[in-house]
C-alpha positions in Angstrom: 0.0 -0.4 0.0 2.7 2.4 1.0 5.7 1.1 -1.2 8.3 3.6 -2.9 11.7 3.3 -4.3 14.2 5.8 -2.8 17.4 6.8 -5.1 20.2 9.3 -3.9 21.3 12.2 -6.6 23.9 14.5 -6.6 23.4 17.1 -8.9 20.7 19.1 -9.4 18.9 20.5 -12.4 14.9 22.1 -13.5 13.4 18.9 -13.0 14.4 17.8 -9.7 13.3 21.7 -8.7 9.9 21.1 -10.6 9.5 17.6 -8.6 10.5 19.0 -4.9 8.4 22.0 -5.3 5.1 20.0 -6.2 6.2 17.8 -2.9 6.1 21.6 -1.0 2.9 22.3 -2.6 1.4 19.7 -1.5 3.0 19.4 2.1 1.4 22.9 2.5 -2.0 21.6 1.8 -1.8 18.8 3.9 0.1 20.1 7.1 0.1 23.4 7.2 4.1 23.9 7.2 6.3 24.5 4.1 8.8 21.7 4.3 11.8 23.0 3.0 13.2 25.8 4.4 13.6 29.3 2.4 17.3 28.7 2.6 17.3 24.8 1.4 15.0 25.5 -1.3 17.3 29.0 -2.2 20.8 26.5 -2.2 18.6 23.8 -4.4 17.8 26.3 -6.8 21.5 27.6 -6.8 22.8 23.7 -7.4 20.3 23.3 -10.5 21.5 26.6 -11.9 25.3 26.8 -11.6 27.5 24.2 -11.9 30.1 24.4 -8.9 27.1 23.9 -6.6 26.4 20.7 -5.4 24.7 19.0 -3.2 22.6 15.6 -1.9 18.9 14.5 -2.6 17.7 11.4 -1.5 14.3 11.0 -3.2 11.5 8.7 -1.9 8.9 8.2 -4.7 5.8 6.1 -5.1 5.6 2.9 -7.1 2.1 3.6 -8.2 2.1 6.9 -9.5 6.2 8.0 -9.4 5.2 11.2 -7.5 8.0 12.2 -4.4 5.9 11.1 -1.1 9.9 12.0 0.7 13.5 14.3 0.3 16.2 15.0 1.9 18.5 17.4 1.0 21.8 18.4 2.1 23.7 20.7 0.8 26.9 23.2 1.8 24.9 26.4 3.5 25.1 29.8 1.5 28.1 32.0 3.7 25.3 33.5 5.3 23.9 29.9 7.0 27.0 29.5 8.6 28.0 29.9 12.5 29.4 33.7 13.8 32.4 31.1 14.3 32.4 27.8 12.7 35.4 25.6 14.1 38.5 26.4 12.3 39.6 22.9 11.9 36.1 22.0 10.7 35.8 23.1 7.2 32.3 21.3 6.5 30.8 22.7 10.4 28.5 24.5 7.4 26.6 21.6 5.9 22.9 21.5 6.3 20.3 18.7 5.8 16.6 18.9 5.9 14.1 16.3 6.0 10.1 15.8 4.0 8.1 12.9 4.7 4.4 12.9 2.8 2.1 11.9 5.6 -0.2 9.4 4.6 -4.2 9.7 4.4 -5.0 6.5 6.4 -4.2 5.1 10.2 -0.9 4.9 9.5 0.1 8.0 8.7 2.1 9.1 11.3 4.1 5.7 11.7 4.8 5.5 7.6 5.7 9.7 8.3 8.6 8.5 10.9 9.9 5.5 8.8 10.2 7.4 5.6 11.6 10.5 7.7 14.4 7.8 9.1 15.2 6.3 6.3 15.4 9.7 4.1 17.8 11.2 6.9 19.9 7.6 7.3 20.8 8.0 3.5 21.7 11.1 3.8 23.7 10.9 6.5 25.6 7.4 4.6 26.2 10.2 1.5 27.6 12.5 3.9 30.0 10.3 5.6 30.9 8.6 2.3 32.2 11.9 0.8 34.0 12.4 3.8 32.0 13.5 6.9 31.7 16.2 9.3 29.8 18.7 11.5 26.4 18.5 10.3 22.9 20.6 11.3 19.4 19.1 10.8 16.6 21.7 10.8 13.1 19.6 12.0 9.8 22.3 11.9 7.5 21.3 14.8 9.4 18.0 16.1 7.8 15.2 17.5 8.4 13.2 20.4 9.4 10.8 17.8 11.6 12.6 16.0 13.5 14.0 19.2 14.4 9.8 19.8 14.9 9.3 16.5 17.6 11.8 15.7 18.8 11.7 19.7 19.8 8.2 19.1 21.6 9.4 15.8 24.1 11.2 17.9 22.3 15.1 17.5 21.9 17.4 20.3 19.5 20.5 20.4 21.4 23.3 19.0 19.0 26.1 18.6 15.3 26.6 18.8 12.8 29.3 16.8 9.3 29.7 18.2 6.4 31.1 15.2 4.1 33.0 16.5 0.9 33.9 15.1 -1.4 36.7 15.6 -4.9 37.4 14.3 -5.2 40.8 12.0 -5.9 43.3 12.5 -4.4 44.0 15.7 -5.9 45.6 18.9 -5.9 49.2 18.8 -2.6 50.3 20.9 -3.4 53.5 22.5 -0.5 54.9 21.1 0.2 57.3 18.0 3.6 56.4 17.4 3.1 55.2 14.3 1.1 58.4 12.7 4.4 60.3 13.5 7.2 58.1 12.4 8.4 58.8 9.2 7.6 55.3 7.8 7.6 54.7 4.1 7.9 51.8 1.4 11.1 50.2 0.6 12.9 52.1 -2.7 14.1 49.4 -5.1 17.6 50.2 -6.7 18.4 53.3 -3.9 17.8 51.9 -0.5 19.8 48.1 -0.9 23.3 50.2 0.6 21.2 52.3 3.5 19.3 49.3 4.1 22.4 46.8 4.3 24.0 48.8 6.8 21.0 49.6 9.2 20.1 45.6 9.1 24.0 44.1 10.0 24.2 47.0 12.6 21.1 45.7 13.9 22.1 42.1 14.3 25.4 42.5 14.1 25.9 39.1 16.7 23.0 37.1 14.5 24.2 34.1 13.0 22.7 34.4 9.9 21.2 38.1 9.5 24.2 40.3 10.3 26.3 39.4 7.5 23.8 40.4 4.2 25.5 41.7 0.9 24.0 43.3 -1.9 23.8 39.7 -3.7 21.9 38.5 -0.6 19.2 41.3 -0.9 19.2 41.4 -4.2 18.3 37.3 -4.3 15.2 38.4 -2.5 14.1 41.5 -4.3 13.7 38.8 -7.2 11.4 36.6 -5.6 8.4 36.4 -7.0 7.2 36.9 -3.0 8.8 40.2 -2.8 6.5 43.2 -2.5 8.4 46.9 -1.8 5.1 48.6 -0.5 5.3 45.8 2.1 8.9 46.9 2.8 8.0 49.6 5.7 11.9 51.6 6.5 11.7 54.5 9.1 14.1 57.1 8.8 15.9 59.3 11.6 18.7 62.1 12.0 19.5 61.7 7.7 19.6 57.6 7.5 17.6 54.4 8.1 17.3 54.2 11.9 14.6 51.1 11.2 12.6 48.5 9.0 10.3 46.1 9.1 10.0 43.9 6.2 7.1 41.8 5.4 6.4 38.8 3.6 3.3 37.3 2.2 2.2 33.3 1.9 -0.1 33.1 -0.5 0.0 29.1 -0.8 -1.1 28.7 3.4 -4.7 28.3 3.9 -5.7 30.9 4.9 -2.9 33.2 3.4 -0.7 34.7 6.3 1.4 37.6 6.7 5.4 37.5 7.8 7.2 39.8 9.3 10.1 38.3 7.6 13.2 40.9 8.8 12.6 43.5 11.3 15.4 45.7 12.8 16.5 49.4 14.8 20.1 50.3 14.0 22.3 49.8 18.2 22.3 53.9 18.2 17.9 54.3 18.1 17.2 51.7 20.5 15.5 52.1 24.1 12.9 54.5 21.7 10.0 52.0 21.4 10.5 51.7 17.5 11.0 47.8 17.6 7.1 47.9 18.8 6.0 51.0 16.3 7.8 48.8 13.6 6.1 45.5 14.3 2.3 47.6 14.2 3.1 49.4 10.9 4.1 45.7 9.6 1.0 43.3 10.7 -0.6 46.9 9.9 -0.2 46.6 6.6 -0.5 43.2 6.2 -4.2 43.3 7.4 -5.1 46.4 5.0 -4.2 44.0 2.5 -6.8 41.5 3.6 -4.6 39.4 5.6 -6.3 38.1 8.6 -3.4 35.8 10.1 0.2 37.8 11.3 3.2 35.7 12.1 6.7 36.1 13.0 9.8 33.6 13.9 12.1 34.6 17.1 14.8 32.6 18.2 13.6 31.6 21.7 16.8 32.5 23.2 15.8 36.1 22.6 13.7 36.8 25.9 13.2 40.4 25.5 12.2 40.3 21.5 9.7 37.7 23.1 8.3 39.3 25.9 7.6 42.4 23.0 5.6 40.0 20.6 3.4 38.2 23.6 3.0 41.9 24.8 1.2 42.8 21.5 -1.3 39.2 21.6 1.3 37.6 19.7 0.7 33.3 21.1 3.4 30.2 19.9 2.3 28.6 17.4 4.8 25.9 17.3 8.4 25.4 17.2 11.5 24.6 14.6 14.7 23.3 16.6 18.3 23.0 14.6 20.3 19.7 16.1 23.9 19.5 15.3 25.8 15.9 15.1 29.3 15.1 14.0 28.9 12.4 11.2 32.2 10.2 10.8 33.4 9.8 7.5 32.8 5.7 6.1 33.7 4.0 3.0 31.7 4.5 0.0 29.5 1.8 -1.0 
């Protein structure tokens, strides 16, 4: 009933991108979760268009119709995804893996998904070990107890946790008029990039991913179909960009959701309440666009930000966790 075939590929092409996109669309429809993160999707796109970008992909497909029902991707992360201080003795510390297993529609749905996830991860780790091994980061969205047991048995330990917080839109009235008086405007493509990079990299100077963006990184996002400069709000003060709230609309979810994609305030302007004002400005923009659900991701260790968002009525929807393990080198199969 659940017969599948599995293969491992080490190069990507447009056919693989199309297969994975179809699987991710079905994942959203069934689970409400996107499956692969934006970083892994971007890595797949890069590998399909650039001959120097490599990855390991494990495909699991139904024998009956040939469509993917599972997928694992292991790739060398973009420099923006690397930790601030990687181990200099470990040249492979920036490899990441994610696993997607489509639930079935019968009573064995959870069991089958767990079995598929385990098989996919094992194959990906075997391939990584055969290519030399090293430190490997595994992201799991909304991990279950079964996920925790499975990855723990493989030597993974929790490295980091992201909380997805959600709220109903529009937000209740705040009783403050800060938003009305702050000079907030829409981002201007072609002229604001340099100032935004300065403000962003200062605001996230100690962040493991967000603090080292460059022009290529922001231009990649500007080319995404979801990018809308009208929903990219910037705040100016003292002749420069002091803060920003970059929103993103997830039109594929039911109902569609608005996300605060990146929000930050230059450290020179901390303590003025502008983070709260920019958050509200972003959610207000989403509500005016007709969205009824807002969300964002925040590191659970960032207690100040978590407290701010909770004070605005946001609640935890689920938690994503990053796990880290060292995979020993093994003979090629």
